N, C-alpha and C positions, 0 to 999 in steps of 0.2 A: 415707888421704886424708880430711880433714875441714875444716869451716869453722865460724866462729862466727856465731850468730844471736842477738844480745843476750847473755844469760847462758848460752845453750844451745850445746853443741858438737854439730854435725850431722855424722854420719859418712856418707860417700858409700856405703859398703857397706850400711848400714842402709836408705838411700833406695832403692838398687837392688833389694834384697830385697823391700821393701814394694811397689815398682812391679811387680815380678814377681807378687806375691800378688794385687794388684788386677787386673792384666791377666788373670791366670789365672782369677780369680773371674768376671770378665766373660765369658770364654769358657764357663765352667760355667753361667752364667745362660742363655746361648744354647742350650746343650745341654739344660738343664732345660725351656726353652720348646719345643724340638723334640720332647721326649718327653711334652709335655702336663703338666709339673710346674710348681709355683709357683716362679719364680726368686727370690722374696724369701727363701726358705730359704737360698740361697747366701750372701747378705749377712749373714743372721742367724747362721749357723754360722761365718762367716769369723773373727770375733773369737775364738771358742773354739778354732778350729783353729790360729790364730796363737799364742795363749797357750800351749796345750799342745804345739804343734809346736816352739816355741822351747825349752820346758822339756825335751822329749824330745831335741832336738838337743844341748842342753847336757849332759844326763845321759850321752848316748852319748859325747860328747867327754871327759867326766871319766873314764869307765871305759876309753876307748880313745884316750888322748892320742898324737899323732904323735911320732915319734922326736926331732924337734928340740926339742919342748917337754919331753920327758922328760930330754933332755940338759941343758936349762936348769933342771931341778929341779921342773918342773910335772908331777909324777906323780899317779896316782890317789890315793895316800896323802896327798900334799900337799893336794890339793883337799878331801879328806874331813876334814882337820884345819884347814883355812883356809876356813870357809864364805863369808866375804866375797869371796874370790877365786873361789870356786866359782860365784857368781852374777854375776861381772863379765864378762858376755858382750861388753861393748864392748872388752875386751882381746883378743878373738879366741877361737875355739873353739866351733864349731857343727858337728854331724855330720848330714848328710842322712838316713842310715839311721834315726837316732833320731827325727828329725822326721816321717818317713813312718810309722813304727810308732806314734808317739803320735797322729798325725793320724788313722790308721785306727781306733784305739781311740776317739778323740773322735767321729769320724763314726758309729761303731757306737752309742755311747751316745746321741748326738743323735737318730739315726733311730729308735731304740727309744723314746726319750722322746716323740716326736711321731707314732709309728705309721707311719713311712715304711719303704720297702723299702731295707735297707742295700745289697744288691747292686746295685739300680738306681742309687742315689745314688753308689755307688762308681764306677760306669761314667760317671756325669755328671761326677764330680770329676776323674778321672785325666787327661783331655786338658788341663784347666786346670792341674793339678799339673805336668804335663810342660812346659807353656808357662812356668809360673813358674820352672822350673829353667833354661829357655833364657835367661831374662832375669837371674835371680838369680846365675848363675855368673859374670856379668861383674863382680860385686862382688869376686870373687877377683882379677880383673885389676887393679882400682884398688888393691887391697891387696898386689899382687905376691906372690900365694900360689897354691897348687895348680898347680905346674909339675912337669915331668918331668925326664928325663935330659938332659944337655947335647946340643945338636944344632946343626948349621950349616944347617938347612933354611931356605928363604926366609921362612917364617912364624914362625920362632923368636922368642921374646920375651926381652928383656934384663932380668935381675934385678939390681937395684942391690946388694943384700946379697951376692950371689954373684959379681958382676962378670963375668957371662958370659951366654951365650944357651942357652935351654932349651925343651923341648917345652911348648907352651901347653895343658896338660891341661884347664884351664877351658874353652878354646875347643873342644876335641875333645868334651868332655861337653855343652857347649851345643849343638853341631851334632847330636850323637847324640840329644839330647832333642828337637830340632826335628824330626828324622826320626820320633821316637816320636809326637809330636803329630800329624804328618801321617798316620801309620799308624792311630792310634786314631780320628781323625776319619773316615778313609776306611772303616774297618771298621764304625764305628757307622752310617754311611749306606748302605753297600753291603749289609750283612747285617742291617739293622734288622728286628726281629721274627723273624729266622731263627736267632738265637743266644740262649742264655739270659742273663738278667741276671747280671752279674758277669764276663762274658767279657772285656770291655775292661779291667777292673781286673786280671785275671789276665795279660792280654797285657802290660800295663804292668809287672807284676811279673816278666815274663820279659825284656822288651826293655831296660828300664833297668838291671837287675842285670847283664845280659850285657855291656853297654857298660862299666859300672863295673868289672866283674870284669877285663875286658881292659885297661882303662886303668891298673889298679893295678900291672900289670907295668912300666909306665913311671914310676910315681910316685916322686919323689925323697925324699919324706918320709912313708912309710907309717905307719899306726897298727898297731903290733905288740903282741900280748899273749902272753907266754910264747913268743916267737919266731914266732908265727903272725900273719899279716896279717889283722886282725880284719874290716876292711871287705871284703876279697876273699873271705874264708871265708864271711861272712854272705851276700854277694851270690850266690856259687855255690850255697849251700844254698837260698836263696829262689827262685832261677831254676829249679832242678830240681824243687822242691816245687810251684811254681806251674804248671810245664809238665805235671806228672803230674796235678794237680787239673783243669787245663783239658782234657786228653785224656779223663779220666773223665767230666767234665760234658758234653762234646760227644758222647761215645759214647752216653750214656744220655738225651740230650735229643731229644725229638720236637717239632718246631715245630707250633704250633696251625694247623690248616688255615684258609686264608683264606676268609671267608664268600662264598658265591656271590652274584652280583648278583641283586637282586630285580627281577623283570620287571614293568614297568608294565602293568596290565590294559588301559589305554586303547590302548597300543601294540599289545598282543596282539589286541584287537578290530579295530583298524585293519588289521592284517596279514591277519586272517581275511577281512575284507570285500574286501581287494584280491585275494584268491584265491578269491572266491566264484564258482563256475562258472555261476551263473544268468544 
């Protein structure tokens, strides 16, 4: 779905993804303020995260194209020998796993550059990242993509190209990401200063991959490499590694004791006078 704005062609998918990025970044600014950090860093790093996130998403697609594109001739070998098509993201083909990996590397480089805590800023970023996924997945709806097996359920979506009704995987993932946002925000407030920096990022790397791993069983157009579902395999590995790292970090973490309240000398003197037996 697209429309013309003068000489420009505006794609609804791109607008929805950008809306998700902006709304998610705004949530990250709120998280930064809550932690006593400068929220301007969020907007400063956003442009870099978008650039390298899109590059990472495209690279992941090139090396793990879905079965339908392979059948149409758009294989990894094709992209590597047709560089103009390899960069033509407006023709479709972005993978969230690649975007997340590239975004994490970009965040690490940025925080090292400015002397910031990578683990703290990862915790600041992940609720906004999950929220951007809640919104961005609706771009798949307007493109009639990311659907699952045929179904007669009341919430099934009609796919014109297939002339039938299918599981709306984009909706399932959007709702799963919404639950992820809620969990991350709750954990960040409920256990603030009781858990080490990086905990929320690890929770994200458990919850999102779990949902994606399960949804791949329903996906009608998986990305297979040598007969292996690349997305599902990666998600399973990330989920298990993140869970192991989280357990080790929590086991070895000792929260800093809260400072005892300083007693006001004036109040102490007043109390002593009230109890003076003379």
